[in-house]
ZAMARGU-4260 file (C-alpha; in steps of 0.2 Angstrom, whole numbers, plus 5000, padded with zeros to 4 digits):
<rodrens>
0) 5529/5518/5362 | 5521/5505/5369 | 5503/5502/5376 | 5505/5502/5394 | 5496/5485/5396
5) 5506/5475/5406 | 5507/5476/5427 | 5521/5467/5434 | 5522/5461/5453 | 5509/5474/5460
10) 5504/5472/5477 | 5511/5455/5480 | 5520/5449/5496 | 5526/5433/5501 | 5528/5428/5520
15) 5539/5416/5530 | 5536/5398/5532 | 5529/5389/5545 | 5543/5376/5544 | 5554/5385/5558
20) 5539/5386/5572 | 5553/5390/5583 | 5565/5403/5581 | 5575/5409/5592 | 5581/5428/5587
25) 5601/5431/5584 | 5609/5446/5592 | 5625/5453/5589 | 5636/5458/5602 | 5644/5475/5600
30) 5659/5482/5610 | 5650/5494/5627 | 5657/5510/5616 | 5648/5506/5601 | 5631/5502/5608
35) 5618/5516/5607 | 5603/5513/5618 | 5586/5516/5612 | 5581/5526/5624 | 5594/5541/5623
40) 5594/5538/5602 | 5586/5557/5600 | 5569/5561/5592 | 5565/5571/5578 | 5550/5584/5579
45) 5543/5590/5563 | 5527/5602/5561 | 5514/5591/5550 | 5512/5605/5537 | 5530/5606/5533
50) 5534/5585/5532 | 5535/5579/5516 | 5543/5561/5517 | 5557/5553/5525 | 5571/5547/5510
55) 5582/5534/5521 | 5598/5530/5529 | 5612/5539/5521 | 5625/5530/5533 | 5619/5519/5551
60) 5616/5534/5561 | 5611/5546/5548 | 5592/5547/5540 | 5590/5560/5525 | 5571/5567/5525
65) 5562/5580/5514 | 5552/5596/5522 | 5543/5610/5513 | 5545/5626/5519 | 5536/5642/5512
70) 5540/5638/5491 | 5555/5629/5494 | 5559/5611/5497 | 5574/5607/5511 | 5584/5590/5509
75) 5591/5588/5526 | 5598/5574/5536 | 5596/5569/5553 | 5608/5562/5567 | 5599/5550/5579
80) 5613/5548/5589 | 5616/5567/5592 | 5599/5575/5585 | 5610/5587/5573 | 5600/5593/5559
85) 5611/5597/5541 | 5602/5604/5527 | 5609/5594/5512 | 5600/5603/5496 | 5586/5618/5494
90) 5575/5615/5479 | 5563/5627/5471 | 5553/5614/5463 | 5543/5600/5472 | 5552/5584/5477
95) 5542/5571/5470 | 5554/5556/5477 | 5574/5554/5483 | 5584/5540/5480 | 5600/5537/5490
100) 5613/5527/5481 | 5619/5512/5487 | 5637/5521/5488 | 5630/5533/5501 | 5640/5549/5489
105) 5625/5552/5481 | 5606/5558/5482 | 5594/5554/5465 | 5582/5570/5467 | 5564/5569/5454
110) 5557/5585/5454 | 5543/5594/5445 | 5533/5609/5441 | 5518/5601/5432 | 5510/5585/5429
115) 5518/5584/5412 | 5536/5584/5414 | 5550/5580/5427 | 5567/5584/5430 | 5580/5572/5438
120) 5597/5578/5449 | 5611/5570/5454 | 5617/5577/5467 | 5632/5575/5481 | 5630/5575/5499
125) 5637/5591/5499 | 5622/5601/5490 | 5633/5600/5473 | 5622/5598/5457 | 5632/5582/5449
130) 5619/5580/5433 | 5604/5585/5426 | 5590/5579/5415 | 5571/5584/5409 | 5558/5570/5403
135) 5542/5574/5398 | 5532/5562/5408 | 5516/5561/5419 | 5523/5548/5430 | 5540/5544/5431
140) 5549/5526/5437 | 5569/5526/5441 | 5580/5510/5441 | 5599/5517/5447 | 5611/5506/5445
145) 5618/5500/5459 | 5637/5497/5455 | 5637/5513/5442 | 5628/5528/5447 | 5630/5534/5429
150) 5618/5521/5424 | 5600/5525/5427 | 5584/5517/5420 | 5568/5528/5417 | 5552/5526/5412
155) 5539/5539/5407 | 5521/5535/5409 | 5512/5548/5399 | 5492/5553/5401 | 5485/5541/5387
160) 5495/5528/5397 | 5508/5525/5384 | 5526/5525/5391 | 5544/5526/5384 | 5559/5516/5393
165) 5574/5527/5393 | 5594/5525/5396 | 5601/5538/5404 | 5621/5535/5403 | 5629/5551/5413
170) 5646/5547/5408 | 5642/5550/5390 | 5627/5564/5393 | 5616/5553/5382 | 5597/5549/5385
175) 5592/5535/5374 | 5576/5526/5370 | 5576/5507/5375 | 5564/5495/5366 | 5558/5485/5380
180) 5540/5478/5382 | 5544/5477/5401 | 5540/5495/5406 | 5550/5490/5424 | 5566/5483/5419
185) 5580/5481/5433 | 5599/5483/5433 | 5610/5467/5433 | 5628/5472/5434 | 5631/5483/5418
190) 5615/5474/5409 | 5596/5474/5410 | 5584/5463/5417 | 5566/5461/5411 | 5551/5450/5413
195) 5539/5443/5401 | 5522/5436/5407 | 5514/5427/5396 | 5498/5423/5403 | 5491/5426/5420
200) 5502/5436/5434 | 5499/5418/5444 | 5508/5409/5433 | 5523/5419/5433 | 5535/5424/5419
205) 5553/5421/5411 | 5567/5433/5414 | 5578/5441/5400 | 5595/5449/5399 | 5596/5464/5389
210) 5612/5470/5385 | 5610/5488/5379 | 5628/5490/5372 | 5624/5476/5359 | 5603/5477/5359
215) 5605/5459/5363 | 5592/5449/5372 | 5596/5433/5380 | 5583/5421/5390 | 5588/5418/5408
220) 5586/5398/5416 | 5571/5403/5427 | 5554/5401/5423 | 5538/5405/5432 | 5545/5419/5441
225) 5532/5428/5452 | 5543/5440/5458 | 5560/5445/5456 | 5574/5460/5461 | 5591/5463/5461
230) 5606/5469/5469 | 5622/5472/5462 | 5628/5456/5453 | 5613/5446/5461 | 5595/5440/5459
235) 5582/5435/5470 | 5570/5425/5460 | 5555/5418/5469 | 5545/5404/5460 | 5528/5393/5466
240) 5532/5374/5472 | 5519/5363/5480 | 5511/5376/5486 | 5526/5387/5493 | 5536/5401/5489
245) 5552/5397/5486 | 5567/5411/5486 | 5583/5408/5478 | 5598/5422/5477 | 5608/5418/5462
250) 5624/5427/5456 | 5628/5431/5438 | 5636/5413/5435 | 5621/5404/5441 | 5629/5400/5458
255) 5614/5398/5471 | 5620/5409/5488 | 5604/5406/5499 | 5587/5397/5496 | 5572/5399/5509
260) 5554/5392/5506 | 5542/5401/5514 | 5522/5401/5513 | 5515/5410/5501 | 5500/5423/5503
265) 5489/5429/5490 | 5476/5443/5488 | 5462/5434/5476 | 5472/5435/5458 | 5489/5442/5464
270) 5502/5434/5474 | 5505/5445/5488 | 5524/5451/5496 | 5530/5466/5506 | 5544/5476/5504
275) 5561/5472/5506 | 5578/5479/5511 | 5595/5471/5503 | 5607/5471/5518 | 5622/5461/5507
280) 5620/5451/5490 | 5616/5437/5502 | 5604/5444/5515 | 5589/5453/5514 | 5576/5460/5528
285) 5556/5459/5525 | 5540/5458/5534 | 5533/5441/5535 | 5519/5429/5543 | 5517/5412/5549
290) 5505/5406/5539 | 5499/5408/5522 | 5483/5411/5512 | 5471/5424/5507 | 5478/5443/5513
295) 5462/5448/5520 | 5460/5431/5531 | 5477/5430/5539 | 5474/5427/5558 | 5491/5434/5564
300) 5500/5450/5560 | 5516/5451/5552 | 5534/5450/5558 | 5550/5458/5553 | 5563/5445/5547
305) 5580/5444/5541 | 5584/5430/5527 | 5602/5426/5527 | 5613/5410/5525 | 5609/5406/5544
310) 5589/5404/5538 | 5574/5414/5544 | 5579/5425/5560 | 5563/5433/5568 | 5568/5453/5571
315) 5552/5461/5577 | 5534/5455/5579 | 5517/5463/5578 | 5521/5472/5563 | 5509/5479/5549
320) 5513/5480/5530 | 5521/5497/5529 | 5537/5505/5521 | 5552/5497/5526 | 5570/5505/5525
325) 5584/5498/5535 | 5602/5506/5539 | 5616/5498/5528 | 5621/5485/5543 | 5604/5480/5546
330) 5604/5484/5562 | 5590/5497/5562 | 5575/5498/5552 | 5562/5512/5550 | 5544/5505/5547
335) 5527/5516/5547 | 5517/5523/5536 | 5527/5539/5537 | 5542/5529/5542 | 5541/5536/5559
340) 5544/5520/5569 | 5562/5515/5573 | 5566/5497/5577 | 5583/5492/5586 | 5584/5473/5576
345) 5597/5468/5588 | 5587/5472/5604 | 5570/5468/5597 | 5565/5486/5603 | 5557/5502/5594
350) 5551/5519/5599 | 5545/5534/5589 | 5558/5543/5581 | 5549/5556/5570 | 5535/5565/5581
355) 5524/5576/5570 | 5515/5590/5577 | 5499/5599/5573 | 5501/5617/5566
</rodrens>
């Protein structure tokens, strides 16, 4: 058990560079029979007292969400094309969080009955409980392996500010403690990435690869990392170079798949960057702005942008920094405090798909 004294990558947002001052949104032309106009997409009406949260996209047209009815919680799916609502799972415990696996075949439910314990269920889309574990914790951070759903990293935070990092191997039904100083490790393929920040977060840190099978640690050749994320066998790293943020997506053999240079935004003693959605191992969608500087002094709103091999593409203007959940094909994104706004990234149109009604 380690003292929880390390705060990594909290409230960091990086934004799009002024290098591309005029960008024409790229539109993918679909055959007429595949196009669903925004004005015929269905809306979901939910009573505010019953609505719990939006989970995300099960596929390109179904959105998972959670409702509370009486003493039970219901995981449901809403079809934006037909308006059909299907109940996927009924849970008697509070659903604290839910994660849809990238294979879109399983959902992880973090549930709890009190403030000192957590229950984790893996269920199929048919509502069958595939596996279940319990962990003592007051808060729980979860990292589900993108490629192998049997592997889950769990960090249990306790009321005395200590924490334990666990690896659950569902194939072996084993829950083991890992000796990691980083409370927020991530998966890179079948191995684990951790960050070590020796001094100030503004200066960044180094990445290390931990092989849980052999319990060996290997330093990765990347220094001064101010932010990173992983997707399958690729890693996104961000470094500050000449006052700008350099994004790089790199695969396991060290090949650079994509690079972007973006202006950097700070919030006093921290770098700032928004949520992002991976579309594939070379493409991300995120929020951005045309200029850097202090977050409180920005003169322009954020934009929704796609970063891919073609560069930076503006998908939608005049955005606030909120949650971001994009469909697997990247053609629709949910934003807003309750994920109530749906943005069509091809047409650059938006509407309220979720209507919360007062009782």
